[in-house]
N, C-alpha and C positions, 0 to 999 in steps of 0.2 A: 525278194522285191524288186524292182527297180525304181528307181526313183523317178515322178514326174517333172522333176526339169520345174522351172519358176510357179510359182502358185500367184493367183490373184490375192491380196488383202485382204478380204472373206474368206477366204478359204484360210489363209493364216491369224484370223482373230481363231474361226470353230480352232484348229490347230490346237493353238494356246490355250481355247480354254477346255479344252482336251485336258490338255497340260496343268492347268492350274487344279481341274477334277481330279487328274492322276494324283497330280503332290497332295491334295485335299483328303485320300483317298487313306490315307498312310498314315497317323496320327504322328509316325517320330518324322517325318517325309516333311508335314508342314511342320510340326515345330520346328523344325531346321530352314524353312524357307523361310519363316516368321520371324525368326530369330537374324539371319544376312538379309532381311529388306526392314528389318525396327517397323513393320505395319503388324495391329493387330486381328486376330482373330477377325472382331468386325469390322475391319474397318479397310477387308480384301473386296468387297463391292463395288465401294466406296475409290476403292485404288486403280481396280481393273479398269475407271470410266477416262481416268488419268490417260495423255501420252503417253506412249513408252513403257507401257507396266505390262501388258501384253508379249512387246519384244524381250521385255524382262524375264518375264514366265518360261521363254523360250532357249534364253539362256543361263538361267538355272539349270532349264534340264539339258541342255546339250554341254553345259559343265560337266555333268556325273557320267561318266559311263555305265554304268552301272545304270542309272537314273535312263539312260536313253534306248542301251538296249532291253531296256523291263516295258518302257512307253512304248518303242517301235512293238512286240509281239502284243500288247493289251490291244492295243489299235492298232493295228494291219498296217502300219505304214512300215518307211523304207528310211534312217534312220537321217540319210542325207537329204529327209524333206524337214529335219528341224531347218537345215542351214537355208532352203529356199521359206521356209514360212517368215524366217529370221530377217531375210534380205526383204523380202514383200513389203514387213512391216516397218522397213525403215528406220531413219533418228538417229538417236543416240540413248543413252544408255538411260533407263529410268531411274530414279531419284527420287526416294523421298521427302515429300518439301512435310519439312518442322517447321511449325510452326511459330 
């Protein structure tokens, strides 16, 4: 597969939602993701509306080579598309706001 190059913010958000769905599709993957982010399962929907969260999802997937390969195979994307999508979302790293 050939990487598509730069992507729109809308396409990047869609890919990040696919990545989040991929993570949530396996209890072990989801457990690790929740532990690292510090959010609970019930908080994912609210967190996804926060600036930077979707970029953080892409960072999380991109940080695990096996996950990149599996996600790319499952969705039919080129692994480099993760980086293009992350760049389109811009901004800094997402950090959970603790009250």
